[in-house]
C-alpha positions, 0 to 999 in steps of 0.5 A, a space after each residue: 462219764 458213762 451214760 446210762 442204759 435203761 433196761 426197763 423202758 416203756 413207750 407207745 405211739 400215741 396217748 390212749 384215753 386214761 382210765 380210773 386207777 384201781 383203789 384211789 380214783 385217780 386216772 391211770 395215764 398212758 405211757 410216754 410217746 417215744 419223743 417224751 421218753 427220749 426227752 426224759 432220757 436226755 434230762 437223766 443222761 440215758 443213752 438208750 433204753 430197751 422198751 418192754 411190752 405190756 401184754 397182760 390184762 392185769 396191767 390195763 395198758 396192753 400193747 403189741 410187740 409189733 408196735 414196739 418194734 416199729 417204735 424202736 425202728 423209728 429211733 434206732 439210736 435210742 430205743 431197742 425193742 423187747 417182746 412179750 407174750 401172755 402165757 395164756 396165749 396159744 390156746 391157754 396151753 402149757 405146751 405152746 411153742 413159745 420158743 419158736 415165737 421168741 426166736 422169731 422176735 429175736 430175729 426182729 431185734 428184740 433183746 428181752 422178754 418182759 415185763 412179765 406181769 401176768 396175774 399168775 403164780 410163778 410155778 403155774 405150768 403156763 409161766 414155766 412154759 414161757 420161761 422154757 421158750 425164752 431159754 430156748 430163744 436165748 432171751 433174758 426175762 424181766 419179771 415183776 414179782 407179786 405177793 399174791 395173785 388177787 388184787 395186783 399184777 405180777 408173778 406171785 410167789 411165797 415169802 422167801 421166793 421158793 418158786 423163783 428158786 425152783 425156776 432158777 434150777 429148772 432153767 439154768 441157762 435163762 437169765 432172770 431179772 427180778 423187779 418190784 417191791 415184792 422182789 426187792 424187799 427180799 434184800 433183807 430179813 423182814 417180818 410181816 406181809 406188808 414189807 412185800 408191797 411197800 417201801 421199807 426204810 429200815 437198815 439191812 441188818 441181816 441179808 435176805 434171800 436175794 443175796 442167797 439166791 444170787 450167790 447160789 444161782 448165776 442166772 439170777 440178775 437184779 433190775 434196779 428200776 422203779 421206786 423198788 430198786 431205788 429204795 432197796 439201795 437208798 434205805 441203807 447206802 452203806 450196805 448198798 455199796 457192798 451189794 453193788 460191789 459184790 454183784 456188780 456183774 449182775 445188776 442193771 440200771 432201769 427207770 420203769 417210766 410208766 407215764 409222763 406225769 409220773 416222771 414229771 412229779 419225781 424229784 431229782 433225788 428220787 432218781 436211781 441215776 442221781 443215787 448212783 452218781 452221788 454214790 460214785 462222787 462220794 467214793 461209796 462205789 468205784 468207777 468200775 462198779 458204776 460203769 457196769 451197773 449204769 451201762 456196761 452190764 446191759 451192753 454185755 448181756 443184751 448186746 445194745 
């Protein structure tokens, strides 16, 4: 059976000191070491993963592109580097030459830009300039969408994602991989702001903006990682089968494993890998759909 490719992995050379997490007083734990991450990959049947880079001060766990490239070079059969730049870099200028920088990192083996999670609005000219640079370099972007700028992280957009739509129009040759609760809640019509930062359990009675935008713009893709991607499918498996089938060429498996503690606490039936296999076993999706979402699309799009 096809193994998985994770388009949303994280790893650091060594554990950093944990810091208090905002809001609940718990500690924010460091990212997995490469060996820890590969151990989880072995448990979940994941062949390899693209390591994303945290560079924004909104995430509290910044790292360097060079560190990720070095990590992946030490595990070339399992880990593939991504790269990232905070759009406020290069003198906080909306005309900074990010295209040249991304081309340099692409030559070093990087396969995507992300996770983009800086605390800015998606239509901020500095973010738009970052998209321009990624498009010039031919690297897809993996972005975390947020409901607002304050007290969170990600690219903020309004309900209905009008800023994302304008970005899709401005950069038609750039592949946008959407991710987060705020993004995936748009799989259906919803009422109230709370749906944009929670895990809704209601059925998909009316299709949402994601389907509308994916049908209209071939450069919008879905990153199914984390609880948000899992919930988007698990909340309504009958509809999920239709969604996976229709957009089978533009959806990718991911984990977003942020720390060893988080992963150890995850029960097996909260894993996207389990859900997709279960849907295949029960005949809800075809083997072709499963193979594409699990790994085939990642191989084709990212060349891994």
